[in-house]
Each structure stands twice: as structure tokens, then as C-alpha cells.
C-alpha angles and dihedrals in degrees: 000000000000123000128194117236090253093050092047091050091053091047093049092049091050089049092052093048090048090051094058135082127206119233122188115227137190108193105202099144089220091128091058128076114266126211141198086220102056098176087073095050110061119188094219108161115008128162093348098311134096110231103207114201093002125123131189116245136165091203133020090225135353092279133029132326113120132346125228121258089228116024138276109007143040137166122256138190134175143152089269093042116057102323097085092057103025102034126218114016103251141171112213145161090212106106136107111283094013112160094189121092094190143329140228116224122210112167150328144191118240144170140168134231130195109257112254139154119280115280094019125115112273121196125209111246135189116264141161123226130200124209121196124185129206135192127220093281089055091251115149108241103167142020132186136169132202138184132219120204116178121215109269092228095049113043094138097061102016117165121241116250126226124249113196113199128219121252091257090081092084131126093010127176096189136009121192119204119193139170108241110173104054105003097198106071126102107257118214123192130181142169096028108190115209146134122235118212102217128192114249109243 
């Protein structure tokens, strides 16, 4: 039986979807070793995704800043921690040995802290973040932005705030998360809610 290229592409896409299973995930990093020096503790692969330019920390700095949504750990990224060597902070299924074909992203908690030296007091600061989602052909399919504003009376132990993503953040291959205003703070994320679409073995 002969199939046109269009028909074969549709058939292949259906076959791939039918050969996957969906697994809910909460990425809280609490089962991994945290550090006061996050630059030496990269997240790498966690719950089926590669976290590019993110590290695991149990505090932004030696004192203060923001607190994890679920203790004790969260993931952090900044111009001084990961981004200078690994580029844009990105969640992706594209890495050697990956069993995930895509993922759907629902929400996360986030906050920002003024960049400072290790073991110095770091205060939570207002910031905006931009999330851009891409499919397997690297086409941008969704964008969302969120703002974190710490309580004025509690900038040394500010709670993270939740960002709920639109339904367009589905079947993603990559998702970039960047600080946009300003671009210099340390960004902390925790309790990322997602679903990984895994290949059936």
C-alpha cells in the first residue's frame, strides 16, 4: 500500500503519541543534596528533564533572601551562576539517553534575590521572568511572563510566588526561563508541576 508523504507523517505522529505514557511530576529538588554554594551543585537531569544553567541550593546566599516552597531545596540560576558558561536557563528533553519525548508545564514557584557574594546578606528583589516554549522543530509555540514582588517588610525571608501557565504550554521540547527586568538577580524556582511524556519501553 502506498502512502503520500503527508499521510505517512500523520501516521507516524499518531504512532509516536500512542507509544508514550504520561507521568505527573513535582520537581522540588528535596531528594537531592543542597548547597550554600550552588555553583558547585548543578541540577543536570532531574525527573526526566535536563535543567540547563540551574543549580541546587538550600539558600540563595549564606543569609536571607527567599525561602523554598518545600524545604529544604530549590533550583537557582543567574548570570554569575551557570548562565555565563551554559547560556540561557532551559528545561529540555533533548539530552543523551532521554526517555521523554516532550513535557507539559503547569506551574512553578519563583522569586529573585539581589546578586551578592557567598555568605553575604542577600535581599529579595522585585523581578520579572519570561518563559518561552518550543516544540521539537524549535518553533516557539507559547510565551508567558510573571512578576515577583517581595513583601516590603520581609525581604530577607520572602516566600516564593506561584506562576500558573496557560494551556498552550503543552507537548514542549524546550522551555527557556529568563530574568527580564532586571536581568541580574538570582532566580530561584521550586515545586515545578509538569507532566513528562515518556516513551514506552
